[in-house]
N, C-alpha and C positions, 0 to 999 in steps of 0.2 A: 504494500500500500504506500502510495506517495503522500508525503506530509508537507503541507504548506502553512502559511501564516496569514491571518486576517490583519490587514493594516488598521491600526486602532485610531483612526482619525477623529471619531467623536470624543474619545477620551483625552487625546492629547491637544484638543481644543484648537484645531486649525494650524498647528505648528508646521508650516510648509517645509521648513528646513529638515524636518524629521523624515520626509519622504525618501530622500537619498540615503540617509543614515540607516534607516530600517531596511530598505530594499537591499542595500549592499550587504548588510549583516545577514539577512535571510539567504542571499545567494552564497556568501562566503561560508556560512555554517552548514550548507548542504541541503537546504530545503528545496522542494520541488517548485513551489509557486507562491505568489503573493496575491491574495484576494482583496478586492477593494469594493466597498459598498457604494451606493448611489442615492443621492437626493439632489435635485436641482434647487429646491426652495426649502428654507426652514419656515415652519408654520406654527403659529400660536393656536393650540387646540381649545382654548378656553372660550366658552359661550357660543359654541357652534350649534346651529339648529339640529344637525345630525351629529351624534357623538363622533369625535375623531380620536380613536383609540389606537395608539401605536407607541413604539419605544422611543421616538424622538420628538423634540419640540423645537421652537425657534432658538433654543439655547445650544443646539447641537450643530457644529459646523461640518460641512461636507465639501469636498472638491470633486470635480468630474472625473470618473474613472478613465475614460479614454484620453483625456488630457494628461493625467498622471502617467498613463502607460506610454504615451508618446515621449514623455521626458525620460522614463525609465528605460525605454528601448535604447537610448544612447548611453546609459551609464551602467547597464547590466548586460550580461552575455548569455546567461543560461536559464534563469528561472522563467517559468510560465507566468503570464499575466492574465489573471482571471477576474472578470467583473462578477460581483456576486450580491445582488444582480443589478444590471442596467435595466431601468424601467422603460422598456421598449415602446409601449404604446404612447408615451408622452413625447416621443421624438419622431421627426420626419425620417421615414425609412431610407430614402436614397442618401441622406446626410449621414446616418449611422453606417450605411454600407461604405461610404467614402472614408469616414473616420476610422472604422474598424480595418478596412483594407490598408490604410496608411500605417496604422499601428503594426499590423501584421508584417507589412513589407519592411518597416524600419527595424523591427525586432527580429527579423529572420524567421518568421513563422511561429511566434511564441504566444499568440493571443488565444485565449478561450473566452468567447463571448457568452457570459452567463446573462440570461434575460429573465424578466418576470413582469408582473402586472402592477406591483405596488399596492399600498393600502391607503394612501393619503389622497382623498378625493379633492381636497382644496388645491394641492399641488398640481394634480392632473388637470383640473378645470382651469387653473391659472395659465397652463400651457396650451389651452385651447382644445382639449380633448374630452370627449364624452366618457366619463368614468364607467358608465354602465356597459359600454360595448368594448371595453379594453381587451377582454379575453379573445373574442373572435377577431379583433383587429390584430392582436399579437400573432395569432396563427397565420394570418394573411401576410403580415410583415416578414415572418421567417421565410415563407416561400419566396417573396420578392427579394429578400437579402441574398438568398442562394442563387437566384437567377442573375442578379446583378454581379455577384462575385464570379460568375462564369466568364465574364469578360466579353460576352457576346452582345450583339445589338438586339435589344428585346423590346417588345410591346407588352403591356400588362393592363388589364381592365378588370379590377376586382370591386368589392363592395366599398373599400376604403382607399384603395391605392390605384392610381392610373398613371400610366406612362406610355408614350408613343415613340418608338424607335430611338431608344436611349441606350447608352453604354457607359460602364464604369471603366475609365481609362486613366492610369493603369489599374488593372484588377489585381487582387492578391494572387500569389502563386499557387494557391490551394483553396479549397473550400474551408473557410474558417469554421471550426467546431462551435456549434450553438448548444449551450446547456440551458435547461430551464429550471428555475427555482420555484419553490412553493410547497404547500402541504395540503391545500384544498383538493377535493376529488377531481375538480376540473384541471388543476395544475398537474397532478400526477398523471392523469389520462393524457393530457397534451404532451407531457414530457415523454411518455412511452411511445406516443404516436409520431412525434415530430422531431424530437431532440437527438443530439449526439451524446448527451449526458444529463445528469440531474444534480441539483444543488439542494440539499436538505438543511433544515435548521430546527430550532426549538430544542426542547428536552430530547435526549437521545431516544427515548421510547417513541416519541412522535416521529422522529427521523426514521426509525426502523419501520414504523407503520407506513410512512410515505414511500420508502424504498420498496416495500412489498407491493404497494399499489402500482408503482411504476413498473415493476417486474411483471405484474399481471397485465398492465396495458401493453407492454412490449409483446408479450405472448399473444394477446388478443389481436394485435395488428401484424403478426407474423415477423416480428423483429427480434425474437429472443436470441437468435444466433448472431446478430450483428454486434460489432464492437460498440461498447457503451461505457461511459464513465459515471462514477458516483462519488460526490464529495459531500461531507457533512461539516457544517460550521458549528464549532463548540461554543457559540456565543452565550448559551445559557449556563455554562459551567462557571462556578464561582471560586474554583481553586484549581491548582495544577493537578491535584489528584483526580478531581472530577473530569477535567479535560482529557487526561490520559486514559481514564476508565472509559469515557465515551469513545475515544479513538479506537481503543481495543475492541469494544463491542461492534463498532462500525466495520472494522477490519474483518472480524469474525463473521459478519453478515454478508461479506462480499464487497464491501466498499473498496473502490480503487484508489481514492484520494481521501484525505481528511484535511480540513482547514482549521487550524488551532487559533482561537481568539485569546489574547492576553488581557482583554478588558474585563472589568469586574473582579479582578484579583488583587486590587490594592496598588497597582502601579500608578494610577491616576495620570497626571500630565507629565510625569517624568519619563523621558525617552530612555534614559539609562536603565530605569527599573523595568521597562518593557523589554529592553535588550537582554537584561539578566534573566528574565522569565523565559524569553525565547531560547536562550542558551540551555537553561535547565530542561526545558521541554525537549530540545534536541537530544540531550543525553538520555532522557528517560524513554524516548521513542526510538532510539538507535539511529538517529539521523547523523550521517557522517559527512564531513567536509569533503568536497570533490578533490 
């Protein structure tokens, strides 16, 4: 099982200087990938007509994953760059195709584009997107992304996306892997039907249930024998012991990757404390320097 690290940007409070420090440490210590969360807008949840229940508020800073990856493409050499997850329906599909292709070209083919629907309806609507149709739109977007990445001249006329005789030039040198994150039945069905991999989260028990649902969806759609990736984010773990235990359970269930979060373990805004935690996790999970 390949082991990566979740970039702790909400906890280190937007310290942009930490991006290079942590990414280089992750690579030098022998980890497989760096996973980066996504939010475009910070939103105040108080006093909304519909409850806005989620882990982040206007106090939590985020930087754009694809922008971070374009920077890291130039200062790292080996680690995979995984968005976990890019909220795809909030974005213009051809623009995501262009940005992802550029990251993949600049990094030498190291991007894993993890996508999902998001939970923040205020953020979604501020970006001009109907929150209620984001699931079906995401499925259509994935199809269009792959057609654009082919480098061929295409026309497309879908429910949400239209393009006439367009081309992505230069295209990526490969079909960029698209992994889908989520735990709802619709998300796990969509992952098994459409994706190249799955990104799970929450308590490990929820993650294992979601993985089983993805496995069932893959079998239902005749994809059980295709190559497929599974990662689990340990963001609900509140100690190194919990994170290691979750990683081991995920490995035993057939997980191909695990993404270890150092947040919530007392490191706070200290980059050094996060680095120390990363080093201890590497030792405990047998991650070896290349």
